[in-house]
N, C-alpha and C positions, 0 to 999 in steps of 0.2 A: 383480561389483557386478549384479544382479537390476535387474529392470523396474521394482520399487517403492524402490530407491534412486535411481533415475536420476529417478525423479520427483519424489521428496524433492528431490533437488538440483535440479532445474526450477524447482520453488515457490521453495525458497531464492533460487535467483537472479533470477526474475521479482518476486519480493516486493523483494529489493534495488534493483532496477531501478525498479519502481514507485513505491518510497519516496522515490528518489533523483530521479525525475520530478516527484515530489509537492513535492519541495524547489524544486527550477529552476521549475517553476509558479508557486508560493508567493511565490519572491524571498526565500524564507529563508536559502540557503545559495548560493555558487556553486560549481563542478564543484572546485577548489582545495581549498573549505573543507568540504565535504561531511560531515555527520554520518552514518556508516555507520551505527552502530548506532540512529538516529531511521530511517534509510532501511530499516534490517531489520524494526525493531519495525511499521513504520508500513506497510512492504508487506504484511507477515503478515498484520496486523490489517485492513487494508485490503483486500486479497482477500477477506477473510473479509464484511467491511462491504459491498463491492464485489456479492459474490455472492449475501447476501440481498437487494439492493438489486434485483439483475439477477431474481431469483427471483419478487421482487413484482410486478415490472412486466411481467413477460413472462409469467408465470404458468406456467413450466417447472419450477421447483423447483430442484434443485441439481443442476444439470450441467455439465457443461465445455463449453464453447461460445468460438468466439473473439470474439463479442460481450463475454462475461464477462469476456476482459482489457481491454476498456476499461474499465468497470466496477471493475475491481479498481484500475487506477491512480486513478478518481476517488474510490474508497475510500479510498485512500492518501492522497490530497489532503486528504480529510476529516479522517482522522487527524491528519496533521500541523499541520493549520490548529489543531486541539483545542487537541493539544498545545502549540504554539507560543503560543495564546490563554493556556492553562492558564501555561505558565513565564512570560510576560511578567507575568501578573497576580500570579503568585507573589512576581515580583523585587520589585515596586513595593509593595508591602507592607511 
């Protein structure tokens, strides 16, 4: 496996961790009932959202820096909160 493959695996793993942390922070689930598909999607999309926010706030553009990891978790929290809000609204109708 080359460097690109390791980077992809790293992004997927970090995305799942960020999405899981988002679920725990929001109280959506506990560790034993974690929705890993939501964690994966929220982590990947949240990393993108967090990267955009980081680029806009710092003016650095789209670079990978350690502080960007914090924004990835923040992005995952935003995505998880929006998905939970949408899902609750859909069930209530």
